[in-house]
RODO-552555 format. One record per residue (C-alpha): x, y, z; residue number from 1; residue in one letter. Coordinates in steps of 0.1 Angstrom, whole numbers, plus 5000, padded with zeros to 4 digits. Example, Ala and Ser with C-alpha at 12.3 -4.5 7.8 and 13.67 -1.06 7.14 Angstrom:
BEGIN
<X->5123 Y->4955 Z->5078 num->1 residu->A> $
<X->5137 Y->4989 Z->5071 num->2 residu->S> $
//
This chain:
BEGIN
<X->3862 Y->3763 Z->0997 num->1 residu->M> $
<X->3838 Y->3739 Z->1007 num->2 residu->A> $
<X->3843 Y->3706 Z->0991 num->3 residu->L> $
<X->3815 Y->3677 Z->0991 num->4 residu->N> $
<X->3823 Y->3641 Z->0993 num->5 residu->R> $
<X->3816 Y->3632 Z->0954 num->6 residu->S> $
<X->3840 Y->3662 Z->0944 num->7 residu->T> $
<X->3869 Y->3648 Z->0965 num->8 residu->E> $
<X->3864 Y->3612 Z->0953 num->9 residu->I> $
<X->3865 Y->3624 Z->0915 num->10 residu->S> $
<X->3897 Y->3645 Z->0922 num->11 residu->R> $
<X->3914 Y->3613 Z->0939 num->12 residu->L> $
<X->3909 Y->3596 Z->0905 num->13 residu->D> $
<X->3917 Y->3622 Z->0880 num->14 residu->S> $
<X->3936 Y->3650 Z->0896 num->15 residu->G> $
<X->3927 Y->3688 Z->0899 num->16 residu->Y> $
<X->3907 Y->3707 Z->0874 num->17 residu->S> $
<X->3918 Y->3742 Z->0861 num->18 residu->T> $
<X->3892 Y->3760 Z->0883 num->19 residu->R> $
<X->3902 Y->3738 Z->0915 num->20 residu->E> $
<X->3939 Y->3747 Z->0910 num->21 residu->V> $
<X->3931 Y->3784 Z->0904 num->22 residu->A> $
<X->3910 Y->3782 Z->0938 num->23 residu->R> $
<X->3936 Y->3765 Z->0958 num->24 residu->L> $
<X->3964 Y->3788 Z->0948 num->25 residu->L> $
<X->3943 Y->3819 Z->0947 num->26 residu->A> $
<X->3948 Y->3827 Z->0911 num->27 residu->T> $
<X->3926 Y->3827 Z->0880 num->28 residu->T> $
<X->3917 Y->3799 Z->0853 num->29 residu->P> $
<X->3932 Y->3821 Z->0827 num->30 residu->R> $
<X->3964 Y->3823 Z->0845 num->31 residu->R> $
<X->3965 Y->3787 Z->0850 num->32 residu->V> $
<X->3958 Y->3782 Z->0811 num->33 residu->R> $
<X->3985 Y->3806 Z->0802 num->34 residu->S> $
<X->4012 Y->3786 Z->0823 num->35 residu->F> $
<X->4000 Y->3756 Z->0802 num->36 residu->V> $
<X->4006 Y->3774 Z->0769 num->37 residu->A> $
<X->4041 Y->3785 Z->0782 num->38 residu->A> $
<X->4051 Y->3748 Z->0787 num->39 residu->G> $
<X->4054 Y->3754 Z->0824 num->40 residu->V> $
<X->4025 Y->3729 Z->0833 num->41 residu->L> $
<X->4020 Y->3695 Z->0816 num->42 residu->A> $
<X->3983 Y->3686 Z->0825 num->43 residu->P> $
<X->3967 Y->3654 Z->0813 num->44 residu->R> $
<X->3934 Y->3659 Z->0790 num->45 residu->G> $
<X->3931 Y->3690 Z->0766 num->46 residu->S> $
<X->3918 Y->3726 Z->0768 num->47 residu->A> $
<X->3886 Y->3715 Z->0748 num->48 residu->R> $
<X->3878 Y->3684 Z->0774 num->49 residu->R> $
<X->3893 Y->3700 Z->0804 num->50 residu->G> $
<X->3929 Y->3698 Z->0819 num->51 residu->Y> $
<X->3937 Y->3675 Z->0850 num->52 residu->R> $
<X->3967 Y->3689 Z->0869 num->53 residu->F> $
<X->3990 Y->3667 Z->0892 num->54 residu->G> $
<X->4006 Y->3681 Z->0924 num->55 residu->F> $
<X->4037 Y->3687 Z->0905 num->56 residu->Q> $
<X->4018 Y->3715 Z->0886 num->57 residu->D> $
<X->4007 Y->3731 Z->0918 num->58 residu->L> $
<X->4042 Y->3731 Z->0929 num->59 residu->V> $
<X->4054 Y->3751 Z->0898 num->60 residu->L> $
<X->4024 Y->3774 Z->0901 num->61 residu->L> $
<X->4033 Y->3782 Z->0936 num->62 residu->R> $
<X->4068 Y->3788 Z->0928 num->63 residu->T> $
<X->4058 Y->3811 Z->0899 num->64 residu->A> $
<X->4038 Y->3833 Z->0925 num->65 residu->R> $
<X->4067 Y->3834 Z->0947 num->66 residu->E> $
<X->4092 Y->3846 Z->0919 num->67 residu->L> $
<X->4067 Y->3872 Z->0909 num->68 residu->E> $
<X->4069 Y->3885 Z->0947 num->69 residu->G> $
<X->4105 Y->3887 Z->0943 num->70 residu->R> $
<X->4102 Y->3909 Z->0911 num->71 residu->S> $
<X->4115 Y->3884 Z->0887 num->72 residu->V> $
<X->4102 Y->3893 Z->0850 num->73 residu->P> $
<X->4074 Y->3871 Z->0839 num->74 residu->A> $
<X->4090 Y->3861 Z->0808 num->75 residu->R> $
<X->4122 Y->3848 Z->0828 num->76 residu->R> $
<X->4099 Y->3830 Z->0853 num->77 residu->I> $
<X->4081 Y->3810 Z->0825 num->78 residu->R> $
<X->4113 Y->3800 Z->0806 num->79 residu->R> $
<X->4131 Y->3789 Z->0839 num->80 residu->A> $
<X->4100 Y->3770 Z->0852 num->81 residu->L> $
<X->4095 Y->3753 Z->0818 num->82 residu->A> $
<X->4131 Y->3742 Z->0816 num->83 residu->S> $
<X->4130 Y->3730 Z->0852 num->84 residu->L> $
<X->4099 Y->3708 Z->0845 num->85 residu->R> $
<X->4118 Y->3693 Z->0816 num->86 residu->R> $
<X->4149 Y->3687 Z->0836 num->87 residu->Q> $
<X->4133 Y->3672 Z->0868 num->88 residu->I> $
<X->4098 Y->3657 Z->0858 num->89 residu->A> $
<X->4110 Y->3627 Z->0841 num->90 residu->P> $
<X->4134 Y->3615 Z->0868 num->91 residu->Q> $
<X->4116 Y->3626 Z->0902 num->92 residu->G> $
<X->4095 Y->3649 Z->0921 num->93 residu->S> $
<X->4094 Y->3690 Z->0919 num->94 residu->L> $
<X->4083 Y->3688 Z->0956 num->95 residu->S> $
<X->4118 Y->3685 Z->0967 num->96 residu->A> $
<X->4131 Y->3713 Z->0945 num->97 residu->V> $
<X->4135 Y->3748 Z->0958 num->98 residu->K> $
<X->4137 Y->3778 Z->0934 num->99 residu->V> $
<X->4148 Y->3811 Z->0944 num->100 residu->T> $
<X->4156 Y->3844 Z->0929 num->101 residu->A> $
<X->4193 Y->3852 Z->0938 num->102 residu->E> $
<X->4213 Y->3881 Z->0925 num->103 residu->G> $
<X->4189 Y->3887 Z->0895 num->104 residu->G> $
<X->4190 Y->3850 Z->0886 num->105 residu->R> $
<X->4168 Y->3821 Z->0890 num->106 residu->V> $
<X->4183 Y->3793 Z->0910 num->107 residu->V> $
<X->4171 Y->3757 Z->0915 num->108 residu->A> $
<X->4184 Y->3737 Z->0946 num->109 residu->R> $
<X->4177 Y->3699 Z->0951 num->110 residu->C> $
<X->4195 Y->3675 Z->0975 num->111 residu->R> $
<X->4222 Y->3700 Z->0976 num->112 residu->G> $
<X->4228 Y->3704 Z->0939 num->113 residu->E> $
<X->4224 Y->3740 Z->0926 num->114 residu->A> $
<X->4219 Y->3752 Z->0890 num->115 residu->W> $
<X->4203 Y->3778 Z->0869 num->116 residu->Q> $
<X->4171 Y->3761 Z->0851 num->117 residu->P> $
<X->4172 Y->3786 Z->0821 num->118 residu->E> $
<X->4208 Y->3776 Z->0811 num->119 residu->S> $
<X->4212 Y->3742 Z->0830 num->120 residu->G> $
<X->4246 Y->3757 Z->0843 num->121 residu->Q> $
<X->4253 Y->3740 Z->0878 num->122 residu->R> $
<X->4267 Y->3763 Z->0904 num->123 residu->L> $
<X->4294 Y->3753 Z->0930 num->124 residu->L> $
<X->4286 Y->3750 Z->0968 num->125 residu->P> $
<X->4285 Y->3784 Z->0983 num->126 residu->F> $
<X->4294 Y->3801 Z->0948 num->127 residu->E> $
<X->4293 Y->3838 Z->0958 num->128 residu->P> $
<X->4266 Y->3860 Z->0941 num->129 residu->L> $
<X->4279 Y->3889 Z->0920 num->130 residu->P> $
<X->4290 Y->3917 Z->0944 num->131 residu->A> $
<X->4309 Y->3948 Z->0944 num->132 residu->K> $
<X->4331 Y->3938 Z->0973 num->133 residu->T> $
<X->4358 Y->3910 Z->0970 num->134 residu->T> $
<X->4349 Y->3880 Z->0994 num->135 residu->A> $
<X->4373 Y->3873 Z->1021 num->136 residu->V> $
<X->4382 Y->3838 Z->1022 num->137 residu->R> $
<X->4385 Y->3822 Z->1056 num->138 residu->G> $
<X->4391 Y->3838 Z->1089 num->139 residu->T> $
<X->4413 Y->3867 Z->1094 num->140 residu->V> $
<X->4442 Y->3860 Z->1119 num->141 residu->L> $
<X->4463 Y->3884 Z->1139 num->142 residu->S> $
<X->4500 Y->3885 Z->1136 num->143 residu->H> $
<X->4517 Y->3851 Z->1146 num->144 residu->P> $
<X->4534 Y->3865 Z->1174 num->145 residu->G> $
<X->4504 Y->3884 Z->1188 num->146 residu->A> $
<X->4481 Y->3868 Z->1217 num->147 residu->A> $
<X->4447 Y->3859 Z->1207 num->148 residu->R> $
<X->4417 Y->3863 Z->1232 num->149 residu->P> $
<X->4395 Y->3833 Z->1236 num->150 residu->E> $
<X->4365 Y->3837 Z->1217 num->151 residu->R> $
<X->4331 Y->3827 Z->1234 num->152 residu->S> $
<X->4306 Y->3804 Z->1217 num->153 residu->A> $
<X->4286 Y->3834 Z->1212 num->154 residu->R> $
<X->4313 Y->3853 Z->1193 num->155 residu->Q> $
<X->4321 Y->3826 Z->1172 num->156 residu->W> $
<X->4282 Y->3820 Z->1161 num->157 residu->F> $
<X->4282 Y->3858 Z->1153 num->158 residu->D> $
<X->4312 Y->3853 Z->1131 num->159 residu->Q> $
<X->4298 Y->3825 Z->1115 num->160 residu->G> $
<X->4266 Y->3844 Z->1106 num->161 residu->R> $
<X->4286 Y->3873 Z->1093 num->162 residu->D> $
<X->4307 Y->3849 Z->1072 num->163 residu->L> $
<X->4276 Y->3830 Z->1056 num->164 residu->E> $
<X->4273 Y->3856 Z->1026 num->165 residu->A> $
<X->4310 Y->3855 Z->1018 num->166 residu->R> $
<X->4323 Y->3822 Z->1027 num->167 residu->D> $
<X->4302 Y->3793 Z->1035 num->168 residu->G> $
<X->4330 Y->3769 Z->1045 num->169 residu->V> $
<X->4345 Y->3794 Z->1070 num->170 residu->A> $
<X->4309 Y->3800 Z->1083 num->171 residu->A> $
<X->4308 Y->3763 Z->1088 num->172 residu->I> $
<X->4339 Y->3761 Z->1107 num->173 residu->N> $
<X->4329 Y->3791 Z->1129 num->174 residu->A> $
<X->4296 Y->3775 Z->1139 num->175 residu->Y> $
<X->4315 Y->3742 Z->1148 num->176 residu->R> $
<X->4340 Y->3763 Z->1167 num->177 residu->E> $
<X->4308 Y->3778 Z->1186 num->178 residu->A> $
<X->4294 Y->3744 Z->1193 num->179 residu->L> $
<X->4327 Y->3730 Z->1205 num->180 residu->S> $
<X->4322 Y->3758 Z->1233 num->181 residu->R> $
<X->4286 Y->3753 Z->1239 num->182 residu->D> $
<X->4269 Y->3721 Z->1225 num->183 residu->P> $
<X->4235 Y->3736 Z->1235 num->184 residu->R> $
<X->4237 Y->3766 Z->1212 num->185 residu->L> $
<X->4203 Y->3758 Z->1192 num->186 residu->A> $
<X->4209 Y->3786 Z->1167 num->187 residu->E> $
<X->4243 Y->3772 Z->1158 num->188 residu->A> $
<X->4229 Y->3737 Z->1153 num->189 residu->H> $
<X->4202 Y->3753 Z->1131 num->190 residu->L> $
<X->4224 Y->3775 Z->1108 num->191 residu->N> $
<X->4252 Y->3746 Z->1105 num->192 residu->L> $
<X->4225 Y->3721 Z->1096 num->193 residu->G> $
<X->4213 Y->3747 Z->1068 num->194 residu->R> $
<X->4248 Y->3752 Z->1054 num->195 residu->L> $
<X->4256 Y->3713 Z->1054 num->196 residu->L> $
<X->4222 Y->3707 Z->1037 num->197 residu->H> $
<X->4234 Y->3732 Z->1011 num->198 residu->E> $
<X->4267 Y->3711 Z->1008 num->199 residu->Q> $
<X->4246 Y->3679 Z->1002 num->200 residu->R> $
<X->4254 Y->3663 Z->1036 num->201 residu->D> $
<X->4221 Y->3655 Z->1043 num->202 residu->L> $
<X->4227 Y->3633 Z->1071 num->203 residu->E> $
<X->4247 Y->3656 Z->1092 num->204 residu->A> $
<X->4223 Y->3683 Z->1084 num->205 residu->A> $
<X->4196 Y->3660 Z->1099 num->206 residu->E> $
<X->4215 Y->3655 Z->1130 num->207 residu->R> $
<X->4220 Y->3691 Z->1137 num->208 residu->H> $
<X->4184 Y->3700 Z->1127 num->209 residu->Y> $
<X->4171 Y->3675 Z->1154 num->210 residu->R> $
<X->4195 Y->3685 Z->1181 num->211 residu->E> $
<X->4182 Y->3722 Z->1175 num->212 residu->A> $
<X->4146 Y->3707 Z->1176 num->213 residu->T> $
<X->4154 Y->3690 Z->1208 num->214 residu->R> $
<X->4169 Y->3720 Z->1223 num->215 residu->L> $
<X->4141 Y->3744 Z->1212 num->216 residu->R> $
<X->4109 Y->3723 Z->1210 num->217 residu->P> $
<X->4090 Y->3754 Z->1201 num->218 residu->A> $
<X->4111 Y->3764 Z->1173 num->219 residu->D> $
<X->4090 Y->3758 Z->1141 num->220 residu->A> $
<X->4119 Y->3768 Z->1118 num->221 residu->T> $
<X->4140 Y->3739 Z->1133 num->222 residu->A> $
<X->4113 Y->3714 Z->1127 num->223 residu->A> $
<X->4104 Y->3726 Z->1093 num->224 residu->F> $
<X->4141 Y->3723 Z->1081 num->225 residu->N> $
<X->4142 Y->3690 Z->1095 num->226 residu->L> $
<X->4112 Y->3679 Z->1075 num->227 residu->G> $
<X->4130 Y->3694 Z->1044 num->228 residu->V> $
<X->4161 Y->3672 Z->1050 num->229 residu->A> $
<X->4140 Y->3641 Z->1058 num->230 residu->L> $
<X->4121 Y->3647 Z->1026 num->231 residu->Q> $
<X->4154 Y->3653 Z->1006 num->232 residu->D> $
<X->4168 Y->3616 Z->1022 num->233 residu->L> $
<X->4136 Y->3600 Z->1008 num->234 residu->G> $
<X->4119 Y->3595 Z->1044 num->235 residu->R> $
<X->4084 Y->3608 Z->1037 num->236 residu->P> $
<X->4066 Y->3595 Z->1068 num->237 residu->R> $
<X->4095 Y->3610 Z->1093 num->238 residu->A> $
<X->4093 Y->3641 Z->1072 num->239 residu->A> $
<X->4055 Y->3644 Z->1078 num->240 residu->I> $
<X->4061 Y->3640 Z->1115 num->241 residu->E> $
<X->4086 Y->3668 Z->1115 num->242 residu->A> $
<X->4063 Y->3692 Z->1097 num->243 residu->Y> $
<X->4035 Y->3684 Z->1122 num->244 residu->Q> $
<X->4061 Y->3695 Z->1149 num->245 residu->L> $
<X->4068 Y->3728 Z->1132 num->246 residu->A> $
<X->4029 Y->3731 Z->1129 num->247 residu->L> $
<X->4025 Y->3725 Z->1168 num->248 residu->A> $
<X->4050 Y->3753 Z->1173 num->249 residu->A> $
<X->4034 Y->3777 Z->1150 num->250 residu->D> $
<X->3999 Y->3768 Z->1133 num->251 residu->P> $
<X->4005 Y->3793 Z->1110 num->252 residu->A> $
<X->4035 Y->3780 Z->1092 num->253 residu->Y> $
<X->4020 Y->3780 Z->1057 num->254 residu->A> $
<X->4051 Y->3764 Z->1039 num->255 residu->D> $
<X->4045 Y->3734 Z->1061 num->256 residu->A> $
<X->4010 Y->3729 Z->1051 num->257 residu->Y> $
<X->4022 Y->3730 Z->1015 num->258 residu->F> $
<X->4050 Y->3704 Z->1018 num->259 residu->N> $
<X->4027 Y->3682 Z->1037 num->260 residu->L> $
<X->4002 Y->3685 Z->1009 num->261 residu->A> $
<X->4029 Y->3672 Z->0984 num->262 residu->G> $
<X->4040 Y->3642 Z->1009 num->263 residu->L> $
<X->4004 Y->3630 Z->1015 num->264 residu->Y> $
<X->3996 Y->3635 Z->0976 num->265 residu->D> $
<X->4028 Y->3611 Z->0969 num->266 residu->E> $
<X->4016 Y->3586 Z->0996 num->267 residu->L> $
<X->3982 Y->3583 Z->0976 num->268 residu->G> $
<X->3963 Y->3604 Z->1004 num->269 residu->Q> $
<X->3948 Y->3630 Z->0982 num->270 residu->R> $
<X->3921 Y->3640 Z->1004 num->271 residu->A> $
<X->3945 Y->3649 Z->1031 num->272 residu->V> $
<X->3966 Y->3668 Z->1006 num->273 residu->A> $
<X->3937 Y->3687 Z->0996 num->274 residu->I> $
<X->3927 Y->3698 Z->1035 num->275 residu->Q> $
<X->3965 Y->3708 Z->1036 num->276 residu->N> $
<X->3963 Y->3727 Z->1004 num->277 residu->L> $
<X->3931 Y->3746 Z->1016 num->278 residu->K> $
<X->3948 Y->3758 Z->1048 num->279 residu->T> $
<X->3979 Y->3768 Z->1030 num->280 residu->Y> $
<X->3956 Y->3789 Z->1007 num->281 residu->K> $
<X->3939 Y->3804 Z->1036 num->282 residu->A> $
<X->3971 Y->3814 Z->1053 num->283 residu->L> $
<X->3984 Y->3829 Z->1022 num->284 residu->T> $
<X->3956 Y->3845 Z->1005 num->285 residu->E> $
<X->3961 Y->3883 Z->1004 num->286 residu->G> $
<X->3998 Y->3878 Z->1014 num->287 residu->G> $
//
């Protein structure tokens, strides 16, 4: 989408129009208006004079599209996101909230807290999803009198990865065991950082993400996760640097462009935000 200078200046002052939002997120003006009617979006203005949307509205619309891709019913999406806007918008930015479909429910996560927007019910860290099998808590040990062979870093890493779906705390311990044997195991730093991030230990998560990024400069996921942690820590400029590292490793990392757009929007650099949104749209169109 080509934008002239006057259009950019107008948007800097008054937000995004319905048509601009539709173009940036590859949807239709009618769908945008339907989310307004459902209470998901809270634009300025009116239907008669024209709505003006902020970046938080774009975040919600993008989230709706992702949930649709996970086969979440439209009614549940609208109900969950309308509740989420009421829960978050008065106090902070929706850009830091991650919304996913887990086990047939919509779950929101922000700075380590997890809850179901529809009910407001908070979830405990590593609360298991409904499953047919019983979760095994901790590591299964052999008989006290039996000799136990020493495990390698890779074996501990593999165990941590297997434990993640059943017992996050045990997975953390397994990754720590792996790193005690091989501190240069980048994927263990990355996975441990993610689990600590979910446990609200943001500073520890940042340290492990940084180490993963140092060990693997070309790992876009490590740099992206570092950006998310820094964003959650309230360090927007450092987060921008991390997202730029992710894009240097993978120029097609669409989510990095979207998160950068939100950060630049918060910093008042709306024109730069628009450019990142345009790139995000080009990468995700038809995806």
